[in-house]
C-alpha positions in Angstrom: 0.0 0.2 0.1 0.9 3.2 -0.7 0.8 5.8 2.2 1.2 8.9 0.3 3.6 10.3 2.5 6.0 11.0 -0.6 6.6 14.7 -0.3 4.9 15.9 2.9 6.8 17.1 5.8 6.8 16.1 9.5 8.2 17.3 12.2 8.4 14.6 15.7 9.6 15.5 18.8 11.8 13.3 20.6 13.3 11.8 17.2 16.3 10.2 18.1 15.6 7.3 20.4 13.6 4.3 20.7 9.7 4.8 19.2 10.9 8.7 17.7 13.6 7.4 16.4 11.8 4.8 14.0 9.0 6.7 13.5 11.1 8.9 12.4 13.1 6.5 10.3 10.3 5.1 8.5 8.8 9.1 7.7 11.3 9.5 6.2 11.6 5.9 4.6 8.4 6.8 2.9 9.4 9.8 0.8 8.6 12.5 3.7 10.8 15.2 4.8 11.8 15.4 8.3 12.3 17.9 11.2 13.5 16.1 14.4 13.8 17.3 17.8 16.2 16.5 21.0 17.6 17.5 24.4 21.2 16.1 22.8 21.9 18.5 19.8 24.4 16.4 18.3 22.1 13.4 18.4 19.8 15.7 16.5 22.2 16.6 14.0 23.5 13.0 13.5 20.6 11.5 12.8 19.0 14.1 10.4 22.3 13.2 8.5 21.3 9.9 8.8 17.9 10.4 7.3 19.1 12.8 4.3 20.4 9.7 3.2 17.0 8.3 2.1 17.3 11.8 -0.4 15.0 13.7 1.8 15.3 16.8 3.3 16.2 16.0 7.8 16.9 18.7 9.5 17.8 18.1 13.8 17.2 20.9 16.8 18.4 20.8 20.3 14.5 21.6 22.4 13.5 20.9 24.9 9.5 20.5 24.4 8.6 21.6 28.3 10.2 25.6 27.0 7.3 27.2 25.4 9.3 29.7 23.5 12.0 27.4 22.0 9.2 24.5 20.9 7.8 27.7 18.8 11.3 28.7 17.3 12.1 25.1 16.9 8.4 24.8 14.6 8.8 27.9 12.7 12.2 27.1 11.7 11.8 23.9 11.0 8.5 25.4 8.5 11.1 27.1 7.1 13.6 24.3 6.1 11.0 22.2 5.1 8.5 23.8 2.9 5.6 24.1 5.2 3.7 21.5 7.8 1.9 18.5 7.0 2.5 16.2 9.9 3.6 16.5 13.8 3.8 13.6 16.0 4.3 14.7 20.0 6.1 12.1 20.8 8.0 13.1 24.2 7.0 12.2 28.0 9.1 13.2 31.3 8.5 9.7 31.2 7.3 10.6 35.5 6.0 7.7 37.3 6.5 9.2 41.2 4.5 10.5 43.3 5.8 14.1 44.3 5.1 17.2 43.8 8.1 17.7 40.8 7.3 14.7 39.4 3.5 15.5 38.7 4.9 19.5 37.4 7.2 17.9 35.1 4.7 15.6 33.7 2.6 18.3 33.1 4.9 20.6 31.3 6.2 18.0 28.9 3.6 15.6 28.6 0.6 18.1 28.1 1.8 21.5 27.3 4.6 20.3 25.3 1.7 18.7 23.3 -0.7 21.7 23.6 2.3 24.1 22.5 3.4 21.7 19.4 0.0 21.8 17.8 -0.8 25.5 19.0 2.6 26.4 17.2 2.0 24.3 13.9 -1.5 24.8 13.3 -1.1 28.0 11.0 0.8 25.6 8.7 -1.8 22.7 9.8 -4.7 24.9 8.2 -2.6 25.3 4.7 -2.0 21.8 4.4 -4.3 19.3 2.3 -3.1 16.4 4.5 -2.7 18.4 8.0 -2.4 15.1 10.7 -2.0 15.2 14.5 -0.7 12.1 16.0 -0.1 12.3 19.8 1.6 9.4 21.5 0.0 8.0 25.0 0.5 4.5 26.5 -1.9 1.9 27.7 -1.4 3.7 31.0 -3.7 5.9 30.4 -6.8 3.2 30.1 -6.1 1.2 32.6 -4.3 1.8 36.6 -0.5 0.1 36.4 2.6 0.7 38.0 2.9 4.0 36.7 -0.7 5.0 37.6 0.7 8.3 39.0 1.3 11.6 36.6 2.7 9.8 33.9 -1.1 7.7 33.9 -3.0 10.6 34.2 -1.2 12.6 31.7 -1.4 10.0 29.1 -5.0 9.5 29.7 -5.6 13.4 29.8 -3.7 13.1 25.8 -6.1 11.1 24.6 -9.0 13.2 25.5 -7.1 16.5 24.4 -6.6 14.4 20.6 -10.4 13.3 20.6 -11.0 17.3 21.0 -8.9 18.0 18.6 -10.2 15.7 16.1 -13.9 16.7 16.1 -13.3 20.4 16.5 -10.9 20.3 13.6 -12.8 18.3 11.8 -14.2 20.9 9.6 -10.7 22.1 8.9 -9.6 18.1 6.7 -7.0 18.3 10.1 -7.0 15.3 11.2 -6.2 14.1 15.4 -5.4 10.8 16.3 -3.2 9.2 19.6 -1.0 6.4 18.8 -1.2 3.9 22.6 2.2 1.9 22.7 2.0 -1.3 24.8 5.3 -2.2 27.0 8.1 -1.2 24.2 11.8 -2.6 24.3 14.6 -1.6 23.2 18.6 -0.9 23.8 19.0 2.2 26.7 15.3 2.7 26.8 13.0 2.2 29.9 11.8 -1.7 30.0 16.0 -2.4 29.8 16.8 -0.2 32.4 14.0 -2.3 34.1 15.4 -5.1 33.4 18.8 -4.6 34.7 17.4 -3.2 38.3 14.4 -4.4 39.0 14.1 -7.8 37.1 10.9 -8.8 39.7 9.0 -5.7 38.0 10.0 -6.8 34.6 8.9 -10.3 34.9 6.0 -9.4 36.1 5.1 -7.1 33.6 6.0 -9.3 30.9 4.0 -11.8 31.8 0.9 -9.4 31.1 1.3 -9.7 27.9 0.4 -13.0 26.1 2.6 -12.9 23.6 5.5 -13.2 25.8 7.2 -10.6 24.8 7.4 -6.7 24.4 6.9 -4.8 21.6 9.7 -3.4 18.9 9.9 0.4 18.2 9.3 -0.3 14.9 5.7 -1.4 15.7 4.8 1.6 17.0 5.9 3.5 14.5 4.4 1.1 11.5 1.2 2.2 13.2 2.1 6.0 13.4 3.3 6.0 10.0 -0.1 4.7 9.1 -2.5 7.0 11.3 -0.6 10.0 9.9 -0.8 8.9 6.6 -3.5 10.1 3.7 -3.9 6.5 3.3 -6.3 7.0 6.5 -7.8 9.8 5.9 -11.4 9.0 7.3 -9.6 7.8 10.5 -9.7 10.6 13.2 -10.7 10.9 17.2 -8.7 7.5 17.5 -6.6 5.9 20.1 -4.8 3.1 18.0 -4.0 1.0 20.5 -0.7 -2.0 19.1 -0.3 -3.3 22.7 -0.3 -7.2 21.6 -3.4 -7.3 23.5 -1.6 -6.1 26.7 -4.7 -4.7 27.8 -7.8 -6.3 28.4 -10.3 -3.1 28.7 -13.5 -3.3 25.7 -12.3 -0.3 23.6 -16.2 0.8 22.3 
């Protein structure tokens, strides 16, 4: 299937590792020009250089998405470099699972306001696009109670609600908005590798919950994001696409 991504312009926050990296790579492989950001400038530039090898325009910048002014500048600079914006993927999370007030603050500023400000800054460009698409990355922790039931789970649930509202309000403008909710996703240097090494009991218990007997690979999440962001999914909006290998048991009506 041709996803229709060739020539489109995409922004991906947190595009240098794990799920975000695979999303950027997949969009570039499909012919989309891509702008990524990371808190590490060298990593962002290195990934952008590799993406450019696909024959697309790719730029990488250092941005902390909790810094509203910096995020807005990045959007404007990226739109200029790419020649517009068609797709925006809000991927960054503070991964705040603590019960302390600082964890709640970090989660709110990064997961929620980082997404809201990103969408607001990209809106003028999306309104000019013939294929405007917003994808927010939530989590199965936003659907059910698990060990991340504090700020992480609460804000991931809020993202689903926020995105559903965007879908309804932006439909008349032909801008789609969807959420992708990954299950536990394992990759080198990621959260689950760290848990495997330092909290083996938690890792074993979490792994045992999935009837597939394994965790997701970042590429599997990226494939779902690329599809739902693409013109191939032109009538899909307001959806929370769960990609979890049947980890969650709640029926999603």
